[in-house]
N, C-alpha and C positions, 0 to 999 in steps of 0.2 A: 828277427830274419824269415821264420819260419810263417808269421803273418803274412809278411810281404809276398814271399813267395805264394803263397796259397792265394793271396788275391791276384796276383801276375798270372797264377797258374788260370785262375776263372776269367780274365780278360782274355788271355791268348789262348787258353784250350778249351774253353766251351763256344757253344753258337752264341749264346745270348750274351757272353762277354765280348765275343768278337764284335758282334753286331753294336754292342755299344759302344764301343771303342769308334769303329767306324761311323755311326751316327752323331757321336760327339765331335770326332774331327771334322767332318762336314759341316755341323751345326758351328761351331769356332770359325771355319774358315768362312762359311756364309756371311756370319757376322761382322767378323772384323773386315772383310773385304768389301761388304756392302756397305761401309761408311763411307768408300771413296766413290759411291753414286752420285748422279748429277744432283737430287734431291738434297743428300748430306752436305754436297758442296755448297749448295744455296744457304744451310745453315750456318757454315762456316766448320764442320765437322771434320769435312775431309782434310781440311789444311791443317786441323789441331793433330789428326792421327799420323799425318805424313809425319811432320814436325816430330812429334812425340818418340816415334817408333824407328827415325831414322831412314825412310823409304827413298828410293830415287825413282822418281815418275818422269820421265822424258816424254812429251808427248809423242813423237816419232815413234815411239816405241810402244805405244797402247794397244796395237792390235796381237802385237805377241805377248804382252801382258795377259791380255785378256782370253788368248787361246790356251796359254798355260793354265790359268785359272780354271777354265772350264773341262780341262782336260783331267786336273788334278781332282775334281770334284766328281765327275763322272766315273773315275776309276773308283773313287769310295762308295759310290751307288752300285758298281758291278761286282765290287767286293761283298758288300751286303747280300746281293742276288745269290753269288757264289756260296755263300755261307748258309743260305737257306736253303738251296739247291743240294748241298752236301749234307744237310739236315735232314732231308724230307724222303730223300730217293737214295733207294739201297746204293750202294758200290764198296768195291774192297777199302779195307781200312789204310791201307799205303797210300794209294790213290787221294783218299779223301783227306790224310793228314798232308800229303804233298802239296795238294791244292790248295789247302788252307794256309800251310806256311808260304807257300811261293806269293799267293797275292797278298798275304798282310805286310810282310816284307816291302812288295812291289809296289805297293800304294801309298803305305807308310813313307818309303825313301822317295818315291815320285812327289808326294805331295809336298812332305818339306823341303826337299832341296829343290825342286819347281820353282817353289813360290820363290823361296830366298835367292834364287837365281832372276825371277822376274822382277821383285820388290825391291831387293836389297843389293843393288849393284850387279854387276856380271861376273861371277866367279865361276871360272867355266868348270869346274872341278864339281861344281854344285849340279851344272847344266848336264855333265856325264854320267852323275848318279841320277839324275832326272831321266835320262835314257834309259839307264842300267834298270831301274824300277819298272820302268814301261815293258821292259824284256821281261821281266820275271812275269808280270801279269799277262804276257803274252802266253809264256811258255805254260803259266798255270792253267791258260784257255785251252792250249792243245790236250794238256791231262785231263781236263776236265772232260775233251770230247770222248778220251779214252775211256775213264771212268763210267761216263754214259752210255756205252755202246749198248745199245737194245736187243742186240741180236744174240744176246750171252742167255742160256737158257735158265741160267739163275734167276733172271729179271722175267721170264716171264709170268703174262697174266695167269693168275688161279683161281680167280671169280670171273662169271660172265657180263656183270653189271658196269665195267671199263673197255672201252675201245680197244679191240685187239683184231690181229691178224685171224685167219684160219689156224693157224700152227700156233698161237698165242702169243706173239710178240706183242709188247706193250705200245700202242701208238702213242700215248701220252708220253713216254719214254720216249719215243721216236721223234715227235714235237720237241722235248727239249734238247736232245742231240742235234736235231737241224738247227734251232736256233743258237746252240752253240757254236757248234762247226762254221756255220755262215758269219758270226759273229768273230772268230777269230780269221775269218778271211777277209770279211769287210775291213777289219783294223789293219790289214795291209794295206787294203786302198787310199788310207791315210798317211801311212807309214812310208809308202813308195816317195809322194811328192815331199814328204817330210825330209828324206834323206837328200835332197836336192836343193835343201837350204844354203845359200851362198856360193850356189853352183848353177846359176840361171832361175833361179826360182824364188820369189820373195813372198812374206808373209802378207796376208789379206784377210779380210771379214769378208764372208760371203754374199751377205746383206749388201755388200759396197759396189759388186761387181755385177750384180744381177742385171742391169741394163746394157751391159757391154756386148755389142753386136757379135764379136768375137771371142772367144776363150780358148784357152789352151786344155791341152788333155789334163795338165795338172791342177788347173781351176776345176775342172768338171770332177776330177777326180774328190778334191777336197769338197765341194758340194755334196756328192754322192755320199760322201763317208761320214759327213755330219749328220745328213738324212738318215742314212741306213742304221747307225750305231743308236742313235733314240729311238727308232722304229724298234729294234730289236731289243732293246732294256724295258719297251713296252710289253712286247710279246710274251718276252720270259717273264716279267713281272704278271702276267695276266696268267700264264701256265702255274706259277706259285699260286697266285691265290687261288684258282681254280684247285690244285693239290690240298691245298690249306682247307678248303670248303668242301671236301672229298667228292669233287663232281664226279658224277656217274649217271647212268643210266642210259636211255637215247639218246640224249643231247650230247651227252657227252660223246658217244660213238659219231654222232653228227659232227662235233666240234673239232676234235681232234685232227680228221683229215683235213679239214679248213685250214688249222692253224698249220699244218706241214705245207700243203701246197701254197696258201698265203706267203710264207716265208719263202719259200725258194723262189717264187715269181718276183717277190717284190725284191730279191736280192739281184734276180738276172736284170731286173728293170735297171736296178743302180748301178749294177758293175756296165750294163751296156751303155751308159752315158760315155763314157770313153772310148766307143767303139762305132762303127758306122751304123748301129742300131740308135744314136742319140737322138735322131729325129721322134722315133717313136718311142723313146724310153721312158717318158713319162705317161703314157697310154699302157705299158707294160706294168709301171709301178700301181697306177689305178686298178688295174686288173687284180694284182697282187694283194693288193692291201683288202678288197673288197670280201675275198671269203676270211682275211685275218680279223676282220671288223665282224664278220656273220658269226665267227667262232666265238668273240668276246661274248657277242650278244646272246650267244646260247649259254654261255656260264653266268649271264644277269639273270636270265630266266629263270634257269636252276635254282640259282641264289636264294633270288626274291622268293621263289615259290616256296623253297626248305623253310626260310624265315618265319612267311606267312603260315606254313604249316605248323611251326615247333611253336610259335607264339599265340596260336589261337586254338590249341587243343582243349582248353576247358569250355569250348564252345560246341555246342550240336552243330550248330548251322552259321558260322560266324558272319556277319555282316559286313559292308564297304569297309566302318569306319574302325572294326574291330580288325579288320585284315590290315589296314592300314597303322593302326597301332602296331599289331603284332611285326609288322614290316621295319617300322622304325624304334623298337624296342632298343635294339641293341647296334649303335652307330659304328663300333669297330668291325661289326660284320656287315652292316648295311652300307659304310662308307665307301670303301673300295669297288663296290659295285656300282655304288650312285656316279662315282667320280669317272668311272668308264662311261657312264652315259653323259654325264656331264661334258666330258671333254669331246662329245660329238659337236655342242652348241658353241664351245668356244676354240677347238683346233680344227678337227675334222671337216665341220661344215663350213669353217671359215675359209678354211683352205681350197674346199672344194669351188664355193663359191667364188673364190679370188680366181682361181685356173677358170672356170667356164667365163668368166665376165673381165679377164685380163686386159685385152685390147679393148675392150668398148669402154671399161670404166676407169681402172685402174691404173692403165699404163697411160691416161690422160692426165693422171694426177703428178705432181713434182715426185721427183724421186725421193724423196725424204719421207714423203707419205707410205710409198710401197715399202721402204727401208723399215719403218715402222711396223706394218703388218708382220714382214718377215720375222723382224726380232720378237715381238711380241707372241708369234707364234710357236716358236721354237720353247721360249721362256715358260709358257703357259703349259706347256706338254712336259716340260721338266719339272715344273711345279706338281702338277697333277700325279706326275710317279712318285716325288717325294712326298706328297701326302698320302699316298696309298701306304707307302713303305711303313709310314710313323705310326698310321691306323695298324697295319698288321703289326707293328711292334710292340703296340700298346696291347693288344691281344696276347702277343707273346710272353710278356713282361706280369701278363695275369691282374692287369688292372680291373675293378669290381666295383659295383656301386655307383655312389654319385661322381665317384673321380672317373671312373670309366665312361659315362654318360657325357660329363663336362669337357674332360679331353677329347673324346671323340666327335662331339659337336662342335665343339671349338675348333679344331683342324677343319671341319667339313665347312662350316658356316663361313669362318674367316678367310680360309685359303679360296673358296667361290666367288666370296665378295671381291676378292682380289682379281681374281681370274675374269670375271665379269667385265669388272672396271676396265681391267686392261682391253679385253675384247672392243668396248665401247670406244676407247681409244684410239685402238687401231683402226677402226671404220668411221669415226668420226664425220670424216668430210664426205659421208653419204648422206649425213643429216644436217650438218652447218656447216656453214663457210667460213675460210680462215680468218676474214676479219671480224667473224661473230664467235669464235670457238673459245676464248679464253675462260668463262666461266663453267664451260662443259671440261674443258681439259683441268681447270684447278680441282673441280669436283672427284671427277674417277681417280686422279693421281692422288687425292685425298684418301679417298676411299681403298687404292690400292696399298698406299701406306699405311693404312688401318690395319688393313688385312693381313698383309704381310706380316707386318711387327707385331701381331697379336699371335701368328702362328711360330713365331719366333721366341715370343716370350713363354708361350706355352712349352716348346720344346726346351727350352732354359729351364723352366721349372722342373721338368722331366728329370734333365741331366743334372741339375744341382741335387735333386732328393737321389738320384742312384750314387751322385758322388758321396752324398753324407753316409750312405747306408754302407760303402764300402767302409768306413771308418768304425761300423759294427763290429764286435767279433762274430756275431751269428746273425748277422742280416740277411736280407733276400739274396744278397749273392753266394752266400753258402749254400743256401738251398738250390739255388740254379745251378752252382758248380757241380753238383750231385746228380741232378737230372740228365737223364740221356736222351740223345735226340730222337725224334720219332720216326725215323726210317723204318724200324722195325715193329710200327704201331700203326702204320697205314696199309695200303697194298703194296703188294710186292709188285 
């Protein structure tokens, strides 16, 4: 009994344990419900899964199932980011414990109850628990904002290497606070339309209504909600990576105000879609996205420069090849920054190109093609966020040597293979006609399956290793359970 209690204490009382549980839950959900996808249906896997598990999948309810699936995965990701934030940043012990407890109970209840309601009949008690779980997560977000309040003198900057105001207010903490606060507010942006389900509001997927000439305020709110929440998750993750890499110096002092400004303007643009500002809301969003992306660029420059410096210390005057080797030596530290760069080719660049040439090119295509672009766009960004978290987690659990390199490069190479293939699939009509597309479609879909499948296998191997470790009396879990959070080991 004592050993079980110790393991539960590790899983639900330590940062690494909490993240392990969340990663495992998301991985299991992704693997299981990924079996219901189109490619799996063609192989007969979907029907076998549905029959074996007794799922009830009515075609008319597909949109509702997908929305609950996306929300439960997103809640797990937000929980992971929250665990990391509460570990990296100083805050009062009570608030740290309260935030972690609420968000853990919240995402687990929402995930289990929500998926039970969506895929195994409609037990409305489960739906009530799903809503209750989301409510707990929202309340955890409110408490996190209180915990991150940056104008408390206990959290003022004590060294000049980090961005701060003249009075010593930590601008990095302000950026964390701003992102957390706007995330809580933007959650309401989706909750309000959701409250009207069955009372004049029907479920829909945003990509299915993109060409409707007239949209309701609720529809605009949902579209804005899904865009801003994904963007805020990405911004928060960027801040986490910066904290992890000890981002500082002149680039840090430039980047933090950019993140704060970008986050605020981006949110104002999204919130404006349900106001008379709707005609110019996209322009406001672009204005907000630009400084946020520039802030990320500052982080990439700093991080890569540090990797090159550390890896080439043995050379008096390293040449280009030696610098490149130093940069690529550690995939777990190089990877998150590379994924931010790669995102510009598969997400940001594609989005800007489509927006600029929307009427001239893309609105001339069948609606299905534009829908593919939108769906791929959101999924690739979500996937990149997931891979950055996996790379961060690999470093957190102390992977070393060959295993570290295989894990890191495996996640980077195969995920990027899939994301690049999806991008080609989105834009295929630019280079091939519908009548001649099949060979290209077959190739890119195969590459996508290989890439994503390999990443899932890598994740499965890590999870199996961690599961087996839990059965060891003095496994890695026991060591991690004794480790303290790094909040006191980095800048205040």
